[in-house]
VOTILUM-466797 format. One record per residue (C-alpha): residue in one letter; x, y, z; chain. Coordinates in steps of 0.2 Angstrom, whole numbers. Layout:
// VOTILUM-466797
   code      c1      c2      c3   unit
      A       X       Y       Z      A
...
END
This chain:
// VOTILUM-466797
   code      c1      c2      c3   unit
      X     431     478     -15      A
      X     433     492      -2      A
      X     420     491      11      A
      X     416     510       9      A
      X     415     508     -10      A
      X     397     502     -11      A
      X     381     501      -1      A
      X     366     490      -4      A
      X     347     494      -3      A
      X     335     479      -1      A
      X     318     485      -8      A
      X     307     473       0      A
      X     290     481      -2      A
      X     285     468     -15      A
      X     268     461     -21      A
      X     264     445     -12      A
      X     246     443     -15      A
      X     249     428     -27      A
      X     256     418     -13      A
      X     241     419      -1      A
      X     238     411      11      A
      X     257     407      13      A
      X     261     426      14      A
      X     246     430      26      A
      X     258     433      41      A
      X     275     435      32      A
      X     282     446      18      A
      X     288     438       2      A
      X     306     440       8      A
      X     303     428      23      A
      X     296     414      12      A
      X     306     398      15      A
      X     316     390       1      A
      X     326     374      -3      A
      X     323     367      15      A
      X     334     379      25      A
      X     334     396      17      A
      X     323     411      15      A
      X     321     422      -1      A
      X     330     436       8      A
      X     345     426      10      A
      X     349     427      -9      A
      X     350     446     -11      A
      X     358     448       6      A
      X     372     435       2      A
      X     374     443     -16      A
      X     378     459      -7      A
      X     389     453       7      A
      X     399     441      -4      A
      X     405     457     -13      A
      X     411     465       3      A
      X     396     476       6      A
      X     394     480      24      A
      X     381     494      24      A
      X     364     488      19      A
      X     346     496      21      A
      X     330     486      21      A
      X     314     495      16      A
      X     299     487      22      A
      X     280     491      24      A
      X     271     477      33      A
      X     272     465      47      A
      X     290     458      47      A
      X     292     449      63      A
      X     297     433      54      A
      X     310     442      44      A
      X     317     451      59      A
      X     318     434      68      A
      X     327     426      54      A
      X     340     440      51      A
      X     342     446      69      A
      X     359     456      70      A
      X     365     450      53      A
      X     379     440      61      A
      X     377     426      47      A
      X     381     439      34      A
      X     395     448      44      A
      X     384     463      46      A
      X     386     465      65      A
      X     401     476      64      A
      X     406     493      71      A
      X     406     501      54      A
      X     391     500      43      A
      X     378     486      47      A
      X     360     482      43      A
      X     348     497      44      A
      X     329     493      44      A
      X     316     505      39      A
      X     299     499      44      A
      X     287     512      38      A
      X     270     503      39      A
      X     264     513      54      A
      X     269     530      46      A
      X     255     543      44      A
      X     264     548      28      A
      X     272     532      20      A
      X     278     541       5      A
      X     287     556      14      A
      X     294     544      27      A
      X     301     532      13      A
      X     308     547       4      A
      X     317     555      19      A
      X     324     538      25      A
      X     331     535       8      A
      X     340     551       7      A
      X     346     550      25      A
      X     353     532      22      A
      X     362     537       6      A
      X     369     552      13      A
      X     376     544      29      A
      X     383     529      20      A
      X     397     539      12      A
      X     399     527      -2      A
      X     402     530     -20      A
      X     390     517     -28      A
      X     373     509     -23      A
      X     366     492     -28      A
      X     347     489     -27      A
      X     339     472     -26      A
      X     323     464     -21      A
      X     319     446     -16      A
      X     307     440     -29      A
      X     321     436     -42      A
      X     330     421     -35      A
      X     348     421     -41      A
      X     366     420     -36      A
      X     375     435     -44      A
      X     393     442     -42      A
      X     390     461     -38      A
      X     409     464     -41      A
      X     407     459     -59      A
      X     392     471     -61      A
      X     403     485     -54      A
      X     417     481     -66      A
      X     405     480     -81      A
      X     397     497     -75      A
      X     414     506     -75      A
      X     420     498     -92      A
      X     403     504    -100      A
      X     405     521     -93      A
      X     386     520     -89      A
      X     375     530     -78      A
      X     365     515     -73      A
      X     368     496     -75      A
      X     353     485     -75      A
      X     355     466     -74      A
      X     345     455     -86      A
      X     344     437     -92      A
      X     341     430    -109      A
      X     326     419    -109      A
      X     330     401    -116      A
      X     311     399    -119      A
      X     295     410    -120      A
      X     285     413    -104      A
      X     267     410    -106      A
      X     254     424    -104      A
      X     248     418     -87      A
      X     265     412     -81      A
      X     271     429     -74      A
      X     267     445     -66      A
      X     272     461     -75      A
      X     289     460     -81      A
      X     301     472     -89      A
      X     310     467    -106      A
      X     325     477    -111      A
      X     331     482    -129      A
      X     349     483    -131      A
      X     360     490    -145      A
      X     376     482    -151      A
      X     387     490    -137      A
      X     376     483    -123      A
      X     367     500    -119      A
      X     348     500    -116      A
      X     338     509    -129      A
      X     321     504    -122      A
      X     313     496    -107      A
      X     295     488    -111      A
      X     283     483     -97      A
      X     275     466    -102      A
      X     259     464     -91      A
      X     252     448     -86      A
      X     241     441    -100      A
      X     255     444    -113      A
      X     268     431    -119      A
      X     286     435    -116      A
      X     296     430    -131      A
      X     310     418    -131      A
      X     327     426    -131      A
      X     320     442    -123      A
      X     332     452    -111      A
      X     322     450     -95      A
      X     326     464     -82      A
      X     330     456     -65      A
      X     326     473     -57      A
      X     344     474     -50      A
      X     352     491     -52      A
      X     369     498     -49      A
      X     373     517     -50      A
      X     383     531     -41      A
      X     376     536     -25      A
      X     376     555     -31      A
      X     366     551     -46      A
      X     353     541     -36      A
      X     351     556     -24      A
      X     348     567     -38      A
      X     335     555     -46      A
      X     326     553     -30      A
      X     325     572     -27      A
      X     319     575     -45      A
      X     306     562     -44      A
      X     299     569     -28      A
      X     297     586     -36      A
      X     284     578     -48      A
      X     272     577     -33      A
      X     269     559     -35      A
      X     270     546     -21      A
      X     288     540     -18      A
      X     292     523     -26      A
      X     310     517     -28      A
      X     304     506     -42      A
      X     297     521     -51      A
      X     313     531     -48      A
      X     323     517     -56      A
      X     311     515     -71      A
      X     314     534     -74      A
      X     333     532     -72      A
      X     333     518     -86      A
      X     322     528     -97      A
      X     332     545     -96      A
      X     350     541     -92      A
      X     364     532    -101      A
      X     359     514     -95      A
      X     369     498     -99      A
      X     364     480     -97      A
      X     374     467     -88      A
      X     369     449     -93      A
      X     367     436     -80      A
      X     368     418     -86      A
      X     365     408     -70      A
      X     350     400     -62      A
      X     335     412     -60      A
      X     317     410     -54      A
      X     304     424     -52      A
      X     293     421     -37      A
      X     276     429     -39      A
      X     263     415     -36      A
      X     260     399     -27      A
      X     264     389     -42      A
      X     280     399     -46      A
      X     286     396     -28      A
      X     282     378     -29      A
      X     291     376     -45      A
      X     306     386     -39      A
      X     308     374     -24      A
      X     306     359     -35      A
      X     320     366     -47      A
      X     332     362     -32      A
      X     329     343     -34      A
      X     339     344     -50      A
      X     358     344     -47      A
      X     361     356     -61      A
      X     350     370     -53      A
      X     356     366     -35      A
      X     374     368     -40      A
      X     371     384     -50      A
      X     362     393     -36      A
      X     372     387     -22      A
      X     390     389     -29      A
      X     405     386     -18      A
      X     414     402     -22      A
      X     397     412     -20      A
      X     390     405      -4      A
      X     372     408       1      A
      X     372     412      20      A
      X     357     409      31      A
      X     352     409      49      A
      X     362     395      58      A
      X     353     382      68      A
      X     363     369      77      A
      X     352     353      75      A
      X     354     335      76      A
      X     355     325      59      A
      X     339     318      52      A
      X     335     301      58      A
      X     329     289      45      A
      X     320     274      53      A
      X     323     256      46      A
      X     305     256      39      A
      X     307     273      30      A
      X     309     275      11      A
      X     315     292       5      A
      X     318     293     -13      A
      X     324     309     -24      A
      X     321     321      -9      A
      X     330     336      -2      A
      X     330     334      17      A
      X     335     346      30      A
      X     342     343      48      A
      X     332     338      63      A
      X     319     327      55      A
      X     312     311      61      A
      X     307     300      46      A
      X     298     284      48      A
      X     287     285      33      A
      X     289     286      14      A
      X     293     302       3      A
      X     296     303     -15      A
      X     302     318     -25      A
      X     298     330     -11      A
      X     306     344       0      A
      X     307     341      18      A
      X     312     356      29      A
      X     319     356      46      A
      X     311     346      61      A
      X     298     337      51      A
      X     290     322      59      A
      X     284     309      46      A
      X     276     294      55      A
      X     276     276      50      A
      X     265     272      35      A
      X     264     290      29      A
      X     267     293      11      A
      X     272     310       4      A
      X     274     313     -15      A
      X     278     329     -25      A
      X     276     339      -9      A
      X     284     352       2      A
      X     283     349      21      A
      X     290     364      30      A
      X     298     367      46      A
      X     290     358      61      A
      X     276     350      52      A
      X     269     333      57      A
      X     262     320      45      A
      X     252     306      54      A
      X     253     288      51      A
      X     245     282      35      A
      X     242     300      28      A
      X     244     302       9      A
      X     250     318       2      A
      X     253     323     -16      A
      X     256     340     -23      A
      X     254     348      -6      A
      X     263     363       3      A
      X     262     360      21      A
      X     267     376      30      A
      X     277     378      46      A
      X     270     368      61      A
      X     255     362      52      A
      X     248     345      58      A
      X     241     331      46      A
      X     231     318      56      A
      X     234     300      53      A
      X     224     293      38      A
      X     221     310      30      A
      X     222     310      11      A
      X     227     327       2      A
      X     229     326     -17      A
      X     232     342     -27      A
      X     240     345     -44      A
      X     257     352     -50      A
      X     248     367     -57      A
      X     237     369     -41      A
      X     245     362     -26      A
      X     235     361     -10      A
      X     241     373       4      A
      X     240     368      22      A
      X     242     385      31      A
      X     254     388      45      A
      X     249     380      62      A
      X     233     372      53      A
      X     227     355      59      A
      X     220     344      46      A
      X     209     330      52      A
      X     201     316      42      A
      X     185     326      39      A
      X     194     341      33      A
      X     206     331      22      A
      X     191     324      12      A
      X     185     342       9      A
      X     201     349       1      A
      X     205     334     -11      A
END
């Protein structure tokens, strides 16, 4: 694909309230995933794997952790003379709506590309953007929306608001229906992944038309109007997908990676997911350690036991510690004799020796970033 053919927009102004306290000081896009990645790595890699070298990120909150992770964009080949990564951080703007509107227009005009692809970070997937573009041209569509057929129904409380598409026999979208939380999403529904592809010229017109309505600018709302009032086509994605909207969905998505089929589907050899490089020593497994059915990153020192868990970078697991069905994030320390089950221990948290934390699959205990749990506190949170 020619590098000036298509540009990308990462719409990262996403709802993160369901992941508190994990998202207290980080956006959804910066959430760690599968031991060494962040959620933003997936849409970024989807774009750059297709040869896209001009990408805008629209943000509206404290994003220090995201900036630290992406830096110059080197890992995604975005530190080039032409194109690159453009960050629009509007959280301090006196008029967020106007600022967002102006920046959208300026970026699209200066990118000088024919097509635009729009993604967020809450739908974890590995998709071929070149295939979407090819489908878009074949269908002669104004807008192409990526969707996935559900293999099973989604329970009433197991999602935030979702959009379900109705398609005709030719694959064109006849209706898009919002399904709020509290309603079941039926099996075989065509679930919108909120990934859109359209011509830059059309998007500029849609944004201008929406602004004339006098409503606050929202790229999500612009695309909803585009699907409703243009010739919209659906592109079916058949690979791994997980919507991240709550602590439970985040927990379940990470544990999906303990199944080889899901891991292979998301991290394909021909569609690599790139992330920030860290040159670390291999993990050390002490003679007394017992690590079973776990995904383990580099740089760890493991002297205790872990079963069916995810252990991120630079974790210390002391002798006699037992970790089961848990996520231990980067730099966390689990003391000797501690017992954790269904726990998410955030970055640089410390669990003292002898502490017992027992959560459940549906309600894992969250140990906050930098939090220190001693024996008294451990008794409280069981």
